[in-house]
KEKE-3310 file (N, C-alpha, C; in steps of 0.2 Angstrom, whole numbers, plus 5000, padded with zeros to 4 digits):
npx = (5089:5099:5111:5121:5122:5125:5136:5155:5166:5176:5189:5189:5185:5196:5195:5183:5184:5193:5189:5179:5183:5191:5185:5175:5187:5190:5179:5175:5184:5186:5193:5196:5205:5207:5211:5204:5198:5193:5182:5171:5168:5164:5152:5145:5144:5134:5123:5118:5117:5105:5097:5096:5084:5084:5078:5083:5086:5088:5103:5110:5122:5130:5132:5137:5150:5154:5150:5161:5171:5172:5174:5188:5193:5195:5202:5214:5218:5214:5221:5212:5204:5196:5184:5173:5160:5152:5137:5131:5132:5129:5127:5127:5114:5109:5119:5116:5124:5139:5152:5163:5171:5183:5190:5205:5205:5194:5183:5169:5162:5151:5153:5148:5134:5132:5133:5124:5114:5116:5112:5097:5095:5101:5112:5116:5119:5133:5147:5161:5162:5156:5169:5176:5174:5173:5174:5191:5198:5215:5229:5237:5253:5250:5241:5251:5240:5241:5241:5242:5225:5222:5223:5236:5247:5260:5275:5275:5263)
npy = (4391:4383:4374:4368:4357:4348:4354:4356:4362:4377:4368:4359:4361:4363:4345:4341:4351:4346:4332:4330:4340:4328:4316:4318:4324:4311:4305:4310:4317:4332:4347:4355:4361:4372:4384:4399:4400:4385:4390:4391:4379:4371:4380:4376:4362:4363:4370:4356:4349:4358:4354:4343:4340:4341:4342:4354:4348:4337:4337:4343:4339:4339:4349:4358:4352:4358:4371:4371:4368:4380:4389:4385:4389:4404:4404:4401:4406:4422:4426:4422:4414:4402:4402:4400:4404:4410:4400:4413:4422:4437:4436:4419:4415:4421:4418:4404:4395:4386:4393:4404:4414:4423:4437:4447:4458:4459:4457:4444:4434:4424:4407:4395:4399:4406:4396:4389:4396:4400:4388:4390:4401:4400:4404:4419:4420:4417:4408:4411:4423:4428:4429:4437:4448:4452:4461:4466:4455:4449:4444:4430:4419:4404:4390:4372:4358:4346:4349:4345:4340:4342:4352:4357:4368:4368:4375:4374:4376)
npz = (3621:3631:3630:3639:3647:3636:3628:3630:3643:3642:3641:3636:3623:3612:3611:3606:3593:3586:3587:3579:3566:3563:3561:3551:3538:3537:3532:3524:3515:3516:3516:3531:3540:3549:3543:3538:3525:3526:3534:3523:3517:3529:3529:3520:3522:3531:3521:3518:3526:3527:3514:3517:3523:3536:3555:3565:3580:3577:3574:3581:3587:3575:3573:3586:3586:3571:3578:3586:3579:3571:3581:3585:3573:3576:3587:3583:3571:3574:3588:3596:3613:3620:3632:3649:3652:3666:3676:3682:3673:3660:3648:3642:3644:3633:3622:3623:3629:3638:3634:3626:3613:3616:3610:3605:3608:3619:3619:3617:3608:3599:3592:3594:3594:3583:3573:3573:3568:3556:3550:3556:3549:3537:3521:3521:3534:3535:3539:3536:3530:3545:3551:3544:3547:3563:3576:3584:3582:3581:3567:3569:3569:3560:3565:3564:3560:3566:3581:3596:3600:3615:3620:3627:3621:3612:3606:3593:3591)
capx = (5089:5106:5112:5126:5122:5131:5143:5161:5171:5180:5196:5187:5181:5201:5195:5178:5183:5197:5186:5174:5185:5197:5182:5174:5192:5189:5173:5173:5192:5186:5199:5192:5212:5208:5209:5202:5196:5189:5173:5167:5167:5157:5146:5142:5141:5131:5119:5121:5113:5097:5094:5092:5079:5085:5077:5087:5085:5093:5109:5113:5129:5133:5131:5139:5155:5154:5154:5170:5176:5174:5179:5196:5197:5195:5208:5219:5221:5214:5219:5207:5203:5192:5180:5169:5154:5148:5131:5127:5135:5122:5129:5126:5106:5107:5123:5113:5129:5142:5156:5162:5176:5187:5194:5214:5202:5191:5177:5166:5159:5149:5152:5142:5129:5132:5134:5116:5111:5119:5106:5091:5092:5104:5118:5115:5125:5138:5151:5168:5160:5157:5175:5181:5168:5175:5180:5197:5205:5221:5232:5244:5256:5248:5243:5250:5233:5245:5244:5240:5221:5222:5224:5241:5251:5268:5280:5274:5256)
capy = (4387:4383:4367:4368:4352:4343:4355:4353:4367:4380:4365:4353:4363:4361:4344:4344:4353:4338:4328:4332:4340:4325:4312:4320:4323:4303:4300:4316:4322:4338:4352:4354:4363:4377:4388:4405:4398:4381:4391:4390:4370:4371:4383:4373:4357:4367:4367:4351:4349:4362:4351:4336:4342:4338:4347:4355:4343:4329:4341:4348:4337:4339:4359:4358:4349:4363:4376:4368:4372:4389:4395:4385:4392:4409:4402:4399:4412:4427:4425:4422:4413:4398:4405:4396:4409:4408:4401:4419:4429:4440:4434:4414:4416:4426:4412:4397:4389:4389:4395:4407:4415:4428:4439:4445:4464:4456:4453:4440:4431:4417:4402:4389:4400:4407:4391:4388:4404:4399:4382:4390:4404:4404:4407:4425:4418:4414:4409:4414:4432:4429:4430:4439:4455:4450:4467:4463:4450:4450:4437:4426:4413:4398:4382:4368:4355:4341:4351:4341:4341:4338:4358:4356:4369:4369:4382:4377:4376)
capz = (3622:3636:3628:3643:3647:3631:3629:3633:3645:3635:3643:3630:3616:3605:3606:3602:3587:3581:3585:3573:3559:3561:3558:3543:3536:3534:3529:3515:3513:3515:3519:3536:3541:3551:3540:3537:3518:3527:3535:3516:3521:3535:3529:3514:3525:3535:3518:3514:3530:3529:3510:3519:3527:3545:3558:3572:3587:3576:3570:3588:3589:3573:3574:3590:3580:3567:3581:3589:3572:3571:3588:3583:3569:3579:3591:3582:3566:3579:3594:3603:3619:3623:3640:3653:3654:3673:3676:3681:3666:3656:3641:3643:3641:3624:3618:3623:3627:3644:3632:3621:3614:3619:3607:3610:3612:3626:3617:3618:3602:3602:3585:3593:3590:3576:3568:3575:3567:3550:3550:3556:3548:3528:3519:3524:3540:3534:3545:3533:3532:3551:3553:3540:3548:3566:3580:3589:3580:3576:3563:3573:3562:3559:3569:3561:3559:3569:3584:3602:3602:3622:3622:3625:3617:3613:3604:3586:3588)
cpx = (5097:5106:5120:5128:5127:5135:5148:5164:5172:5189:5196:5182:5188:5197:5190:5179:5188:5194:5180:5179:5188:5190:5180:5178:5192:5187:5171:5179:5189:5191:5197:5203:5214:5208:5204:5195:5190:5182:5168:5165:5162:5151:5144:5140:5131:5122:5117:5115:5107:5094:5094:5086:5079:5084:5083:5090:5092:5098:5112:5120:5131:5134:5132:5150:5159:5156:5159:5174:5179:5174:5186:5197:5200:5203:5214:5223:5218:5215:5216:5205:5196:5188:5174:5164:5150:5145:5127:5128:5129:5123:5127:5119:5105:5116:5119:5118:5133:5149:5157:5169:5176:5193:5199:5211:5197:5185:5177:5161:5158:5148:5148:5137:5129:5131:5126:5112:5110:5113:5101:5090:5093:5109:5119:5120:5130:5147:5160:5165:5159:5165:5178:5178:5171:5179:5183:5199:5211:5224:5236:5245:5251:5246:5243:5241:5238:5246:5239:5233:5219:5222:5230:5244:5259:5271:5279:5266:5252)
cpy = (4385:4373:4367:4361:4346:4348:4358:4361:4369:4374:4359:4355:4363:4352:4339:4344:4345:4334:4324:4335:4332:4316:4313:4323:4317:4301:4305:4318:4327:4343:4357:4358:4370:4384:4394:4401:4390:4380:4393:4384:4369:4374:4379:4364:4357:4367:4364:4348:4351:4358:4345:4337:4341:4343:4347:4351:4336:4331:4345:4343:4339:4346:4361:4356:4355:4369:4376:4371:4378:4390:4394:4389:4399:4410:4405:4404:4417:4429:4425:4415:4407:4400:4403:4404:4407:4406:4407:4425:4430:4437:4426:4411:4418:4421:4405:4393:4392:4391:4400:4409:4420:4433:4445:4457:4464:4456:4447:4437:4425:4410:4397:4390:4404:4403:4388:4391:4401:4392:4382:4399:4406:4404:4414:4426:4414:4416:4412:4421:4432:4430:4433:4448:4455:4458:4465:4455:4451:4442:4437:4420:4407:4393:4378:4363:4347:4341:4345:4344:4342:4346:4362:4362:4367:4375:4381:4376:4381)
cpz = (3627:3636:3632:3645:3643:3630:3634:3636:3639:3635:3635:3622:3608:3606:3605:3594:3584:3578:3580:3567:3557:3558:3552:3538:3536:3531:3523:3512:3512:3521:3526:3540:3545:3550:3540:3528:3520:3528:3529:3518:3521:3531:3521:3517:3529:3527:3517:3521:3530:3520:3512:3520:3535:3548:3566:3577:3584:3572:3576:3589:3582:3574:3581:3587:3578:3570:3582:3584:3570:3574:3587:3580:3573:3583:3588:3573:3567:3582:3600:3609:3617:3630:3641:3653:3663:3673:3678:3676:3663:3649:3639:3642:3634:3619:3618:3626:3633:3641:3627:3619:3614:3613:3611:3613:3618:3624:3617:3612:3606:3593:3587:3592:3586:3572:3571:3570:3559:3549:3548:3548:3536:3530:3522:3531:3538:3538:3543:3534:3539:3555:3551:3544:3556:3570:3582:3588:3578:3572:3567:3565:3564:3560:3563:3565:3565:3576:3592:3604:3611:3626:3627:3620:3617:3609:3597:3586:3593)
residu = (MET:ASP:SER:GLY:GLU:GLN:THR:PRO:ARG:ALA:THR:GLY:MET:ARG:ARG:CYS:ALA:ALA:GLU:PHE:ALA:ASP:GLY:VAL:THR:ALA:ARG:THR:ARG:LEU:PRO:LEU:ASP:TYR:GLY:VAL:ALA:SER:LEU:GLY:VAL:VAL:ASP:ARG:ILE:ILE:ASP:GLY:LEU:ARG:ARG:GLY:GLY:ALA:ARG:ARG:GLN:ASP:VAL:ASP:GLY:PRO:LEU:LEU:GLY:LEU:GLY:ALA:TYR:VAL:GLY:GLU:VAL:LEU:VAL:ARG:GLN:ALA:GLY:ALA:GLU:TRP:VAL:ASP:LEU:ALA:PRO:GLY:HIS:PRO:LEU:ARG:PRO:VAL:PHE:GLY:HIS:PRO:VAL:ALA:VAL:ARG:MET:PRO:ASP:GLY:ARG:LEU:TRP:ASN:PRO:LEU:GLY:ARG:THR:VAL:ASN:ARG:PHE:GLU:ILE:GLY:PRO:GLN:GLU:SER:LEU:ARG:THR:TYR:PHE:LEU:THR:LEU:HIS:GLY:ARG:ARG:PRO:VAL:ARG:PRO:VAL:ARG:ARG:ASP:CYS:PRO:SER:ASP:GLY:ARG:ALA:THR:SER:LEU:CYS)
# end
């Protein structure tokens, strides 16, 4: 399913992730700090959605927010960048979304689709493990949680 109509462009993914993380943190005090360990929290959030019996179409919005958050962890912790996939790009129908993250080695990864897989398939699709096994990642210095969510980078973010 190409949910491109609902998915922000690459330039809006940082804001999408921040809005989701800020909302979840305010409601639940879960530690969504863009660290690798927080991906275990994302796994547990998805487990909760699954245990609650939610159908996929009922959780598309939260899954988009979770996927944006996972992608932003890749950006901040592994040196990736959000990119738009052109309408004719061969990976766009496979990914099911018009955005991806490009790792420093040039490979494209699909955190939005991987998050959906985590919901549909279950714990064997761990998002924390996904990060730890990605090819092409490189460590970067940590990004502060209070970095601008509008995509503007500063020397501290």
